[in-house]
Phi, psi and omega in degrees: 000316181300323178296315177297321172300315181292329172292319172300315179300316181298312185299310182304315178295317177301318179294321174292318186288337180279347181271125175218112178301109180298154182301318180303324183268345185284140173281348178272133181272075185301141174241168165272160177308311182306318184294322175300322183293311181296317177299327184287343175287333178270309181227124182283126172218156169299165182242136172241124178238123174267110179271111186226174165227162185292333186272346189285109174304308185291338178297315185290323180291328178290322176300313187289317189263319187266311179290338179276348181293130181298320183296316179294308181303320176308306175296314177302317181288328183270334188245353180227169157264104182278131184234136170267125181224113174287117179294353177238025177293146187256359182273142179290154168233126182255125179214132173058038179076004176241136176259119182271133186239167165280142182239122174292138181197117178071218184280343181220259185162193180209161179265143178298322180294326178297310179303314177296316179289336183259014183049044181058018171260083189280088175233137190233141357281152168226135174250152178228131181257120173251154172276184189296338181259015179064033170268147177292126169272304184197126164276158181213112179270148167101165177292137174238121173293158183300322180295325181277322185291326182300316181301319181290314179290331174287317178303313186273314185299321181260022172058026173294327182299339179280342193245319184227159181286160180297322178302312179293324182297317180295332177287319181280333187303128175253107179289135175281356177268352179229175181255040182181182181297158181285163185278002180070025186300000000 
């Protein structure tokens, strides 16, 4: 019985892991890190970085459920430069006079920029919010459902975090997913 369960689990994970929403189909206008740096030279915006790996099943679920949500995509596109960053990419990234490289480790490795953005807590998925000067506002680990994530991206994307506490925001927040104020979960 355990063998059948393990085969079922393997097939289910394989199905999830084979799904990757191509950029052309995503309502989020994803950029590379380098593109966000160039765009910020012309127009300052906060940066949103989805730090993922190709093998991360929950990263793919976030692509499918959360980043494909029109309400979430609208805020990401209007208030941020949204970046997809593969934490295991092998290409160097040069930023602010520093070259971030891929580091071999174990069976694969990690990218130094991912480690820097995630405070060396390499957990996927993790999203990172940066201010207009590329300073970290907040990393957020784990899968986020669209209804939960919308509250967070609106709080940061519309600069509410500069004016009120998260607790007060949860009381004020009006969810586009319901017909009234959020329950403040």
